[in-house]
A tleap script that builds the chain and sets N, CA, C and O, in Angstrom:
source leaprc.protein.ff14SB
mol = sequence {
  NMET LYS ILE LEU ILE ILE GLU ASP ASP LYS
  PHE LEU ARG ASP LEU MET SER GLN LYS LEU
  VAL LYS GLU GLY PHE ASN VAL LYS GLU ALA
  LEU ASP GLY GLU ASP GLY LEU LYS ILE ALA
  LEU GLU GLU THR PRO ASP LEU ILE LEU LEU
  ASP LEU ILE LEU PRO ARG ILE ASP GLY PHE
  GLU VAL LEU GLU ARG ILE LYS LYS ASN GLU
  LYS LEU SER ASP LEU PRO VAL LEU ILE LEU
  SER ASN LEU GLY GLN LYS ALA ASP VAL GLN
  ARG ALA MET SER MET GLY ALA GLN GLU PHE
  LEU ILE LYS SER ASN PHE THR LEU GLY GLU
  ILE VAL GLU LYS ILE LYS THR ILE LEU LYS
  LYS LYS TYR CVAL
}
set mol.1.N position { 3.815 -30.867 28.072 }
set mol.1.CA position { 4.095 -31.318 26.298 }
set mol.1.C position { 5.625 -31.555 26.462 }
set mol.1.O position { 6.182 -30.527 26.849 }
set mol.2.N position { 6.231 -32.313 26.331 }
set mol.2.CA position { 7.768 -32.646 26.108 }
set mol.2.C position { 8.520 -32.064 24.599 }
set mol.2.O position { 8.594 -32.653 23.520 }
set mol.3.N position { 8.995 -30.789 24.955 }
set mol.3.CA position { 9.983 -30.761 23.195 }
set mol.3.C position { 11.518 -31.157 24.208 }
set mol.3.O position { 11.694 -31.477 25.383 }
set mol.4.N position { 12.578 -30.888 22.815 }
set mol.4.CA position { 13.048 -32.036 22.709 }
set mol.4.C position { 14.289 -31.183 21.649 }
set mol.4.O position { 14.299 -31.193 20.418 }
set mol.5.N position { 15.202 -30.532 22.505 }
set mol.5.CA position { 16.154 -29.338 21.664 }
set mol.5.C position { 17.523 -29.594 21.571 }
set mol.5.O position { 18.427 -29.315 22.358 }
set mol.6.N position { 17.547 -30.209 20.411 }
set mol.6.CA position { 19.129 -30.586 19.980 }
set mol.6.C position { 19.563 -29.325 18.948 }
set mol.6.O position { 19.111 -29.012 17.846 }
set mol.7.N position { 20.631 -28.736 19.772 }
set mol.7.CA position { 21.304 -27.651 19.585 }
set mol.7.C position { 22.536 -28.437 20.029 }
set mol.7.O position { 22.557 -29.453 20.724 }
set mol.8.N position { 23.815 -27.599 19.356 }
set mol.8.CA position { 25.210 -27.907 19.963 }
set mol.8.C position { 25.634 -26.095 20.573 }
set mol.8.O position { 26.801 -26.103 20.966 }
set mol.9.N position { 25.045 -24.797 20.708 }
set mol.9.CA position { 25.673 -23.961 21.060 }
set mol.9.C position { 24.792 -23.866 22.345 }
set mol.9.O position { 23.647 -23.422 22.260 }
set mol.10.N position { 25.389 -24.338 23.701 }
set mol.10.CA position { 25.022 -24.014 25.066 }
set mol.10.C position { 24.254 -22.813 25.074 }
set mol.10.O position { 23.036 -22.773 25.251 }
set mol.11.N position { 25.156 -21.633 24.835 }
set mol.11.CA position { 24.616 -20.541 25.395 }
set mol.11.C position { 23.111 -20.619 24.942 }
set mol.11.O position { 22.310 -20.502 25.870 }
set mol.12.N position { 22.439 -20.842 23.355 }
set mol.12.CA position { 21.510 -20.709 22.440 }
set mol.12.C position { 20.727 -22.058 22.928 }
set mol.12.O position { 19.805 -22.488 22.234 }
set mol.13.N position { 20.906 -22.366 23.491 }
set mol.13.CA position { 19.773 -23.754 24.398 }
set mol.13.C position { 19.445 -23.549 25.462 }
set mol.13.O position { 18.266 -23.396 25.780 }
set mol.14.N position { 20.552 -23.492 26.365 }
set mol.14.CA position { 19.853 -22.810 27.419 }
set mol.14.C position { 19.219 -21.641 27.577 }
set mol.14.O position { 18.591 -21.628 28.635 }
set mol.15.N position { 19.145 -20.833 27.067 }
set mol.15.CA position { 18.120 -19.445 26.599 }
set mol.15.C position { 16.890 -20.421 25.900 }
set mol.15.O position { 16.254 -20.728 26.908 }
set mol.16.N position { 16.472 -20.819 25.203 }
set mol.16.CA position { 15.468 -21.851 24.576 }
set mol.16.C position { 14.857 -22.369 25.684 }
set mol.16.O position { 13.630 -22.349 25.780 }
set mol.17.N position { 15.866 -23.033 26.902 }
set mol.17.CA position { 15.600 -24.133 27.680 }
set mol.17.C position { 14.299 -23.076 28.551 }
set mol.17.O position { 13.069 -23.127 28.547 }
set mol.18.N position { 15.174 -22.275 29.157 }
set mol.18.CA position { 14.656 -21.529 30.262 }
set mol.18.C position { 13.484 -20.222 29.423 }
set mol.18.O position { 12.606 -19.680 30.093 }
set mol.19.N position { 13.634 -19.979 28.315 }
set mol.19.CA position { 11.821 -19.773 28.131 }
set mol.19.C position { 11.133 -20.430 27.794 }
set mol.19.O position { 10.001 -19.958 27.905 }
set mol.20.N position { 11.165 -21.956 27.143 }
set mol.20.CA position { 10.401 -23.056 27.140 }
set mol.20.C position { 9.731 -23.718 28.348 }
set mol.20.O position { 8.626 -24.247 28.474 }
set mol.21.N position { 10.335 -23.602 28.853 }
set mol.21.CA position { 10.494 -24.148 30.511 }
set mol.21.C position { 8.985 -23.365 31.606 }
set mol.21.O position { 7.905 -23.794 32.011 }
set mol.22.N position { 9.690 -22.142 31.703 }
set mol.22.CA position { 8.558 -20.376 31.850 }
set mol.22.C position { 7.467 -21.269 30.769 }
set mol.22.O position { 7.049 -22.356 31.166 }
set mol.23.N position { 7.063 -20.771 29.465 }
set mol.23.CA position { 6.582 -21.529 29.396 }
set mol.23.C position { 4.932 -22.541 29.705 }
set mol.23.O position { 3.736 -22.589 29.418 }
set mol.24.N position { 5.873 -23.111 30.382 }
set mol.24.CA position { 5.307 -24.504 31.033 }
set mol.24.C position { 5.460 -25.915 30.121 }
set mol.24.O position { 4.457 -26.529 29.758 }
set mol.25.N position { 7.118 -26.458 29.720 }
set mol.25.CA position { 6.991 -27.246 28.790 }
set mol.25.C position { 8.017 -28.199 29.912 }
set mol.25.O position { 8.679 -28.017 30.933 }
set mol.26.N position { 7.693 -29.176 29.081 }
set mol.26.CA position { 9.179 -30.108 30.103 }
set mol.26.C position { 9.790 -30.707 29.237 }
set mol.26.O position { 9.437 -31.487 28.352 }
set mol.27.N position { 11.283 -30.057 29.720 }
set mol.27.CA position { 12.061 -29.707 28.323 }
set mol.27.C position { 12.973 -30.601 27.847 }
set mol.27.O position { 12.934 -31.303 28.857 }
set mol.28.N position { 13.904 -31.262 27.027 }
set mol.28.CA position { 14.949 -31.980 26.949 }
set mol.28.C position { 15.857 -31.746 26.166 }
set mol.28.O position { 15.581 -31.761 24.967 }
set mol.29.N position { 17.751 -31.346 26.759 }
set mol.29.CA position { 18.131 -30.648 25.578 }
set mol.29.C position { 19.212 -32.475 25.139 }
set mol.29.O position { 19.192 -33.628 25.567 }
set mol.30.N position { 20.016 -31.667 24.044 }
set mol.30.CA position { 20.648 -33.274 23.812 }
set mol.30.C position { 22.146 -31.878 22.608 }
set mol.30.O position { 21.802 -30.949 21.877 }
set mol.31.N position { 22.855 -32.101 22.751 }
set mol.31.CA position { 24.197 -31.135 22.333 }
set mol.31.C position { 24.258 -32.063 20.897 }
set mol.31.O position { 23.627 -31.491 20.009 }
set mol.32.N position { 24.593 -32.782 20.651 }
set mol.32.CA position { 24.654 -33.433 19.517 }
set mol.32.C position { 23.406 -33.949 18.682 }
set mol.32.O position { 22.293 -33.658 19.119 }
set mol.33.N position { 23.515 -34.785 17.368 }
set mol.33.CA position { 22.556 -35.331 16.649 }
set mol.33.C position { 22.406 -36.843 17.319 }
set mol.33.O position { 21.305 -37.383 17.429 }
set mol.34.N position { 23.618 -37.448 17.745 }
set mol.34.CA position { 23.698 -38.806 18.567 }
set mol.34.C position { 23.111 -38.646 19.962 }
set mol.34.O position { 22.219 -39.471 20.157 }
set mol.35.N position { 23.236 -38.204 20.522 }
set mol.35.CA position { 22.497 -37.222 21.726 }
set mol.35.C position { 20.659 -37.683 21.835 }
set mol.35.O position { 19.828 -38.422 22.364 }
set mol.36.N position { 20.889 -36.604 20.899 }
set mol.36.CA position { 19.459 -36.079 20.043 }
set mol.36.C position { 18.465 -37.410 19.744 }
set mol.36.O position { 17.290 -37.585 20.066 }
set mol.37.N position { 19.196 -38.091 19.161 }
set mol.37.CA position { 18.230 -39.495 18.615 }
set mol.37.C position { 18.425 -40.364 19.533 }
set mol.37.O position { 17.455 -41.106 19.374 }
set mol.38.N position { 18.976 -40.749 20.324 }
set mol.38.CA position { 19.155 -41.968 21.653 }
set mol.38.C position { 18.019 -41.016 22.271 }
set mol.38.O position { 17.078 -41.376 21.564 }
set mol.39.N position { 17.438 -39.946 23.206 }
set mol.39.CA position { 16.747 -39.364 23.785 }
set mol.39.C position { 15.460 -39.270 23.038 }
set mol.39.O position { 14.464 -39.836 23.489 }
set mol.40.N position { 15.401 -38.414 21.629 }
set mol.40.CA position { 14.389 -38.827 21.223 }
set mol.40.C position { 13.224 -40.164 21.535 }
set mol.40.O position { 12.014 -40.115 21.754 }
set mol.41.N position { 14.124 -41.273 21.449 }
set mol.41.CA position { 13.874 -42.420 21.067 }
set mol.41.C position { 13.251 -42.744 22.628 }
set mol.41.O position { 12.060 -42.821 22.932 }
set mol.42.N position { 14.225 -42.879 23.355 }
set mol.42.CA position { 13.631 -42.623 25.328 }
set mol.42.C position { 12.023 -41.760 25.614 }
set mol.42.O position { 10.901 -41.914 26.095 }
set mol.43.N position { 12.760 -40.947 25.033 }
set mol.43.CA position { 11.767 -39.810 25.600 }
set mol.43.C position { 10.011 -39.492 25.070 }
set mol.43.O position { 8.972 -39.206 25.664 }
set mol.44.N position { 10.496 -39.786 23.302 }
set mol.44.CA position { 9.272 -38.952 22.895 }
set mol.44.C position { 8.521 -38.310 23.130 }
set mol.44.O position { 7.568 -38.423 23.900 }
set mol.45.N position { 8.989 -37.175 22.204 }
set mol.45.CA position { 8.178 -35.765 22.925 }
set mol.45.C position { 7.286 -35.337 22.161 }
set mol.45.O position { 6.898 -36.027 21.218 }
set mol.46.N position { 6.826 -34.218 22.394 }
set mol.46.CA position { 6.144 -33.819 21.690 }
set mol.46.C position { 6.785 -33.350 20.460 }
set mol.46.O position { 6.400 -33.653 19.331 }
set mol.47.N position { 7.906 -32.502 20.769 }
set mol.47.CA position { 7.980 -31.504 19.004 }
set mol.47.C position { 9.815 -31.792 18.973 }
set mol.47.O position { 10.159 -31.807 20.155 }
set mol.48.N position { 10.927 -31.993 18.155 }
set mol.48.CA position { 12.109 -31.609 18.413 }
set mol.48.C position { 12.124 -30.266 17.409 }
set mol.48.O position { 11.844 -30.188 16.213 }
set mol.49.N position { 12.442 -29.517 18.100 }
set mol.49.CA position { 13.559 -28.530 18.309 }
set mol.49.C position { 15.073 -28.918 17.367 }
set mol.49.O position { 15.905 -29.541 18.027 }
set mol.50.N position { 15.410 -28.639 16.105 }
set mol.50.CA position { 16.557 -28.926 15.815 }
set mol.50.C position { 17.117 -28.319 14.823 }
set mol.50.O position { 16.709 -27.997 13.707 }
set mol.51.N position { 18.572 -28.145 15.622 }
set mol.51.CA position { 19.709 -27.228 14.668 }
set mol.51.C position { 20.008 -28.186 13.928 }
set mol.51.O position { 19.772 -29.286 14.428 }
set mol.52.N position { 20.689 -28.187 12.343 }
set mol.52.CA position { 20.789 -28.460 11.243 }
set mol.52.C position { 22.727 -28.657 11.226 }
set mol.52.O position { 23.228 -29.365 10.352 }
set mol.53.N position { 23.401 -28.122 12.017 }
set mol.53.CA position { 25.054 -27.992 12.358 }
set mol.53.C position { 24.951 -28.571 13.851 }
set mol.53.O position { 24.372 -28.139 14.848 }
set mol.54.N position { 25.706 -29.677 13.634 }
set mol.54.CA position { 25.519 -30.578 14.532 }
set mol.54.C position { 27.050 -31.199 14.701 }
set mol.54.O position { 27.769 -31.075 13.710 }
set mol.55.N position { 27.664 -31.916 15.971 }
set mol.55.CA position { 28.736 -32.744 15.320 }
set mol.55.C position { 27.668 -33.758 15.982 }
set mol.55.O position { 26.640 -33.672 16.655 }
set mol.56.N position { 28.659 -34.988 15.295 }
set mol.56.CA position { 28.591 -36.407 14.899 }
set mol.56.C position { 27.651 -36.373 14.008 }
set mol.56.O position { 27.834 -36.106 12.821 }
set mol.57.N position { 26.852 -36.575 14.398 }
set mol.57.CA position { 25.294 -36.851 12.969 }
set mol.57.C position { 24.340 -35.193 13.252 }
set mol.57.O position { 23.630 -34.862 14.202 }
set mol.58.N position { 24.730 -34.412 11.942 }
set mol.58.CA position { 23.823 -33.454 11.575 }
set mol.58.C position { 22.745 -33.573 11.411 }
set mol.58.O position { 22.092 -34.612 11.312 }
set mol.59.N position { 22.316 -32.171 11.343 }
set mol.59.CA position { 20.651 -32.256 11.642 }
set mol.59.C position { 19.888 -32.877 10.614 }
set mol.59.O position { 18.790 -33.345 10.914 }
set mol.60.N position { 20.401 -32.966 9.181 }
set mol.60.CA position { 19.416 -33.372 8.252 }
set mol.60.C position { 19.385 -35.200 8.491 }
set mol.60.O position { 18.512 -36.067 8.449 }
set mol.61.N position { 20.955 -35.156 8.770 }
set mol.61.CA position { 21.045 -37.144 9.376 }
set mol.61.C position { 20.082 -37.592 10.428 }
set mol.61.O position { 19.542 -38.688 10.579 }
set mol.62.N position { 19.984 -36.375 11.187 }
set mol.62.CA position { 18.702 -36.627 12.531 }
set mol.62.C position { 17.095 -36.674 11.920 }
set mol.62.O position { 15.986 -37.127 12.203 }
set mol.63.N position { 17.591 -36.106 11.182 }
set mol.63.CA position { 15.319 -35.410 10.599 }
set mol.63.C position { 15.707 -36.613 10.110 }
set mol.63.O position { 15.621 -37.401 11.052 }
set mol.64.N position { 16.254 -37.418 8.716 }
set mol.64.CA position { 15.708 -38.669 7.833 }
set mol.64.C position { 16.126 -39.750 8.722 }
set mol.64.O position { 16.212 -40.870 8.220 }
set mol.65.N position { 16.396 -39.601 9.945 }
set mol.65.CA position { 16.540 -40.971 10.858 }
set mol.65.C position { 15.133 -41.327 11.749 }
set mol.65.O position { 14.515 -42.370 11.963 }
set mol.66.N position { 14.952 -39.862 12.168 }
set mol.66.CA position { 13.573 -39.436 12.964 }
set mol.66.C position { 12.632 -39.899 12.199 }
set mol.66.O position { 12.074 -40.927 12.583 }
set mol.67.N position { 12.097 -39.132 10.619 }
set mol.67.CA position { 11.264 -39.847 10.028 }
set mol.67.C position { 11.032 -40.969 8.859 }
set mol.67.O position { 10.154 -41.007 7.996 }
set mol.68.N position { 12.666 -42.335 9.252 }
set mol.68.CA position { 12.208 -43.171 9.299 }
set mol.68.C position { 11.944 -44.057 10.020 }
set mol.68.O position { 11.888 -45.226 9.639 }
set mol.69.N position { 11.685 -43.596 11.453 }
set mol.69.CA position { 11.445 -44.467 12.764 }
set mol.69.C position { 10.310 -44.905 12.707 }
set mol.69.O position { 9.728 -43.821 12.746 }
set mol.70.N position { 9.608 -45.555 12.652 }
set mol.70.CA position { 7.869 -45.939 12.962 }
set mol.70.C position { 7.508 -45.547 14.508 }
set mol.70.O position { 6.287 -45.486 14.647 }
set mol.71.N position { 8.122 -45.307 15.531 }
set mol.71.CA position { 7.855 -44.657 16.608 }
set mol.71.C position { 8.076 -43.121 16.480 }
set mol.71.O position { 7.299 -42.594 17.276 }
set mol.72.N position { 8.654 -42.367 15.954 }
set mol.72.CA position { 9.655 -41.183 15.662 }
set mol.72.C position { 8.872 -40.447 14.503 }
set mol.72.O position { 8.685 -39.255 14.747 }
set mol.73.N position { 8.440 -40.836 13.459 }
set mol.73.CA position { 7.876 -41.070 12.428 }
set mol.73.C position { 7.026 -39.512 12.387 }
set mol.73.O position { 7.430 -38.602 11.663 }
set mol.74.N position { 5.923 -39.385 13.187 }
set mol.74.CA position { 4.849 -38.305 13.568 }
set mol.74.C position { 5.057 -37.153 14.131 }
set mol.74.O position { 4.128 -36.395 14.411 }
set mol.75.N position { 6.544 -36.831 14.408 }
set mol.75.CA position { 7.050 -36.111 14.999 }
set mol.75.C position { 7.118 -34.726 14.726 }
set mol.75.O position { 7.767 -34.569 13.692 }
set mol.76.N position { 6.740 -33.676 15.193 }
set mol.76.CA position { 6.879 -32.672 14.381 }
set mol.76.C position { 8.397 -32.141 14.608 }
set mol.76.O position { 8.786 -32.208 15.774 }
set mol.77.N position { 9.116 -31.731 13.851 }
set mol.77.CA position { 10.257 -30.865 13.603 }
set mol.77.C position { 10.130 -29.898 13.284 }
set mol.77.O position { 9.602 -29.544 12.230 }
set mol.78.N position { 10.564 -29.261 14.080 }
set mol.78.CA position { 10.669 -27.185 13.323 }
set mol.78.C position { 12.752 -26.934 13.923 }
set mol.78.O position { 13.462 -26.972 14.928 }
set mol.79.N position { 12.820 -26.697 12.466 }
set mol.79.CA position { 14.546 -26.493 12.452 }
set mol.79.C position { 14.793 -24.707 12.686 }
set mol.79.O position { 14.433 -23.581 12.341 }
set mol.80.N position { 15.432 -25.269 13.296 }
set mol.80.CA position { 16.594 -24.037 13.908 }
set mol.80.C position { 17.586 -23.665 13.098 }
set mol.80.O position { 18.302 -24.666 13.107 }
set mol.81.N position { 18.184 -22.747 12.287 }
set mol.81.CA position { 19.515 -23.258 11.823 }
set mol.81.C position { 19.791 -21.648 11.494 }
set mol.81.O position { 18.919 -20.781 11.549 }
set mol.82.N position { 20.816 -21.487 11.233 }
set mol.82.CA position { 21.899 -20.526 10.500 }
set mol.82.C position { 21.951 -20.456 9.383 }
set mol.82.O position { 21.896 -19.381 8.786 }
set mol.83.N position { 22.121 -22.056 8.588 }
set mol.83.CA position { 21.417 -22.318 7.432 }
set mol.83.C position { 20.664 -21.849 6.419 }
set mol.83.O position { 20.122 -22.902 6.084 }
set mol.84.N position { 19.974 -20.517 5.232 }
set mol.84.CA position { 19.057 -19.991 5.513 }
set mol.84.C position { 19.290 -20.160 3.633 }
set mol.84.O position { 18.675 -19.486 2.806 }
set mol.85.N position { 20.452 -21.356 3.279 }
set mol.85.CA position { 20.272 -20.723 2.099 }
set mol.85.C position { 18.363 -21.819 1.221 }
set mol.85.O position { 17.689 -22.704 1.748 }
set mol.86.N position { 18.223 -21.243 0.053 }
set mol.86.CA position { 17.337 -21.999 -0.416 }
set mol.86.C position { 17.447 -23.339 -0.028 }
set mol.86.O position { 17.154 -23.819 1.067 }
set mol.87.N position { 17.740 -23.710 -0.676 }
set mol.87.CA position { 18.535 -25.381 -1.034 }
set mol.87.C position { 18.444 -26.632 0.289 }
set mol.87.O position { 18.078 -27.800 0.414 }
set mol.88.N position { 19.112 -25.373 1.249 }
set mol.88.CA position { 18.983 -25.885 2.926 }
set mol.88.C position { 17.676 -26.202 3.373 }
set mol.88.O position { 17.474 -27.243 3.999 }
set mol.89.N position { 16.537 -25.192 3.041 }
set mol.89.CA position { 15.398 -24.860 3.904 }
set mol.89.C position { 14.600 -26.357 2.497 }
set mol.89.O position { 13.879 -27.307 2.799 }
set mol.90.N position { 14.867 -26.163 1.773 }
set mol.90.CA position { 13.861 -27.075 0.677 }
set mol.90.C position { 13.815 -28.295 1.082 }
set mol.90.O position { 12.848 -28.903 1.543 }
set mol.91.N position { 15.790 -28.956 0.754 }
set mol.91.CA position { 15.494 -30.025 1.512 }
set mol.91.C position { 15.257 -30.367 3.212 }
set mol.91.O position { 15.053 -31.580 3.273 }
set mol.92.N position { 15.237 -30.137 3.747 }
set mol.92.CA position { 14.983 -29.770 5.187 }
set mol.92.C position { 13.071 -29.958 5.270 }
set mol.92.O position { 12.384 -30.515 6.126 }
set mol.93.N position { 12.697 -29.279 4.081 }
set mol.93.CA position { 11.208 -29.506 4.405 }
set mol.93.C position { 10.742 -30.101 3.431 }
set mol.93.O position { 9.553 -29.891 3.188 }
set mol.94.N position { 11.457 -30.979 2.603 }
set mol.94.CA position { 11.243 -32.064 1.658 }
set mol.94.C position { 11.261 -33.581 2.771 }
set mol.94.O position { 10.604 -34.599 2.552 }
set mol.95.N position { 12.291 -33.335 4.082 }
set mol.95.CA position { 12.911 -34.390 4.153 }
set mol.95.C position { 11.189 -34.556 6.099 }
set mol.95.O position { 10.925 -35.332 7.017 }
set mol.96.N position { 10.639 -33.100 5.472 }
set mol.96.CA position { 9.256 -33.848 6.430 }
set mol.96.C position { 9.647 -32.775 7.734 }
set mol.96.O position { 8.947 -32.909 8.737 }
set mol.97.N position { 10.422 -32.017 7.760 }
set mol.97.CA position { 10.542 -30.658 8.987 }
set mol.97.C position { 9.349 -30.433 8.736 }
set mol.97.O position { 8.841 -30.798 7.676 }
set mol.98.N position { 8.547 -29.653 9.869 }
set mol.98.CA position { 7.399 -28.911 9.717 }
set mol.98.C position { 7.174 -27.620 9.332 }
set mol.98.O position { 6.174 -27.153 8.788 }
set mol.99.N position { 8.846 -26.735 9.871 }
set mol.99.CA position { 8.769 -25.539 9.841 }
set mol.99.C position { 10.281 -25.317 10.032 }
set mol.99.O position { 11.011 -25.647 10.966 }
set mol.100.N position { 10.487 -24.810 9.141 }
set mol.100.CA position { 12.474 -24.375 9.144 }
set mol.100.C position { 12.175 -22.022 9.200 }
set mol.100.O position { 11.798 -21.057 8.534 }
set mol.101.N position { 12.835 -22.532 10.793 }
set mol.101.CA position { 13.804 -20.859 10.422 }
set mol.101.C position { 14.929 -20.635 10.647 }
set mol.101.O position { 15.793 -21.473 10.909 }
set mol.102.N position { 15.091 -19.138 10.550 }
set mol.102.CA position { 16.505 -18.933 10.565 }
set mol.102.C position { 16.791 -18.308 11.718 }
set mol.102.O position { 16.113 -17.338 12.056 }
set mol.103.N position { 18.115 -18.885 12.705 }
set mol.103.CA position { 17.850 -18.223 13.485 }
set mol.103.C position { 17.829 -16.958 13.765 }
set mol.103.O position { 16.835 -16.614 14.405 }
set mol.104.N position { 18.975 -15.706 13.376 }
set mol.104.CA position { 18.977 -14.087 13.658 }
set mol.104.C position { 17.717 -13.630 13.143 }
set mol.104.O position { 17.678 -12.407 13.282 }
set mol.105.N position { 15.832 -14.424 12.183 }
set mol.105.CA position { 14.857 -13.395 11.713 }
set mol.105.C position { 13.834 -13.752 13.031 }
set mol.105.O position { 12.903 -12.984 13.276 }
set mol.106.N position { 14.040 -14.831 13.769 }
set mol.106.CA position { 13.795 -14.981 14.739 }
set mol.106.C position { 13.902 -14.515 16.906 }
set mol.106.O position { 14.954 -14.794 17.481 }
set mol.107.N position { 13.021 -14.027 17.515 }
set mol.107.CA position { 13.178 -13.793 18.867 }
set mol.107.C position { 12.992 -15.191 19.405 }
set mol.107.O position { 12.590 -16.138 18.729 }
set mol.108.N position { 13.323 -15.236 20.688 }
set mol.108.CA position { 12.966 -16.949 21.218 }
set mol.108.C position { 11.219 -16.254 21.559 }
set mol.108.O position { 10.460 -17.178 21.852 }
set mol.109.N position { 10.862 -15.544 21.561 }
set mol.109.CA position { 8.799 -15.159 21.697 }
set mol.109.C position { 8.110 -15.855 20.479 }
set mol.109.O position { 7.213 -16.694 20.393 }
set mol.110.N position { 9.143 -14.947 19.256 }
set mol.110.CA position { 8.523 -15.507 18.294 }
set mol.110.C position { 8.571 -17.125 17.534 }
set mol.110.O position { 7.833 -17.515 16.629 }
set mol.111.N position { 9.731 -17.933 18.250 }
set mol.111.CA position { 9.684 -19.260 18.114 }
set mol.111.C position { 9.202 -19.534 18.824 }
set mol.111.O position { 8.241 -20.005 18.215 }
set mol.112.N position { 8.925 -19.723 20.118 }
set mol.112.CA position { 7.973 -20.207 21.145 }
set mol.112.C position { 6.331 -20.455 20.667 }
set mol.112.O position { 5.801 -21.561 20.568 }
set mol.113.N position { 5.771 -19.325 20.437 }
set mol.113.CA position { 4.515 -19.202 19.276 }
set mol.113.C position { 4.648 -19.766 18.358 }
set mol.113.O position { 3.580 -20.076 17.830 }
set mol.114.N position { 5.675 -20.140 17.770 }
set mol.114.CA position { 5.802 -21.191 15.966 }
set mol.114.C position { 5.080 -22.852 17.019 }
set mol.114.O position { 4.109 -23.560 16.756 }
set mol.115.N position { 6.150 -22.938 18.261 }
set mol.115.CA position { 5.531 -23.793 18.475 }
set mol.115.C position { 4.280 -24.596 19.443 }
set mol.115.O position { 3.929 -25.714 19.820 }
set mol.116.N position { 4.070 -23.764 19.492 }
set mol.116.CA position { 2.728 -24.148 20.326 }
set mol.116.C position { 2.036 -23.474 18.811 }
set mol.116.O position { 2.677 -24.293 18.153 }
set mol.117.N position { 1.533 -22.948 18.093 }
set mol.117.CA position { 0.898 -23.301 17.116 }
set mol.117.C position { 1.193 -24.438 16.486 }
set mol.117.O position { 0.096 -24.865 16.126 }
set mol.118.N position { 2.230 -25.375 16.047 }
set mol.118.CA position { 2.525 -26.337 15.460 }
set mol.118.C position { 1.969 -27.792 16.430 }
set mol.118.O position { 1.793 -28.931 15.997 }
set mol.119.N position { 1.810 -27.371 17.613 }
set mol.119.CA position { 1.551 -28.182 18.454 }
set mol.119.C position { -0.249 -28.315 18.870 }
set mol.119.O position { -0.859 -29.289 19.311 }
set mol.120.N position { -0.728 -26.982 18.539 }
set mol.120.CA position { -1.943 -27.086 18.371 }
set mol.120.C position { -2.666 -27.913 17.608 }
set mol.120.O position { -3.562 -28.739 17.782 }
set mol.121.N position { -1.996 -27.443 16.646 }
set mol.121.CA position { -2.233 -27.704 15.155 }
set mol.121.C position { -2.515 -29.782 15.636 }
set mol.121.O position { -3.643 -30.274 15.599 }
set mol.122.N position { -1.322 -30.572 16.002 }
set mol.122.CA position { -0.663 -31.716 16.379 }
set mol.122.C position { -2.011 -32.408 17.086 }
set mol.122.O position { -2.390 -33.552 16.835 }
set mol.123.N position { -2.727 -31.392 18.117 }
set mol.123.CA position { -3.544 -32.247 19.110 }
set mol.123.C position { -5.081 -31.439 18.746 }
set mol.123.O position { -6.029 -31.183 19.489 }
set mol.124.N position { -4.969 -31.298 17.975 }
set mol.124.CA position { -6.615 -30.689 17.581 }
set mol.124.C position { -7.600 -31.659 16.666 }
set mol.124.O position { -8.735 -31.284 16.372 }
savepdb mol mol.pdb
quit
């Protein structure tokens, strides 16, 4: 299973990547929205882990473009962000995000479990 992490925080991106690789996932990384979209189109991951505050193209724009793209529209997108305002959560979910996690509220292990649960539902 291939996971694309779109996250501008190198430390967090590296931690998540290492944890997912240990769990047996193939991981691709992007540090901004533009690169994330490019990699998503080239690699067609099984799930995208998306931050909302990104350079160049923000996460909301990335999510919108993913959901409008015929090749990518069915991909589960898990939002992982510091934005926790109700309006941000509702906006992301109404745009098609599968799940919205606030970074400070979840451990890496819990995030991996959410990913596994989402992928299980997708492939059952």
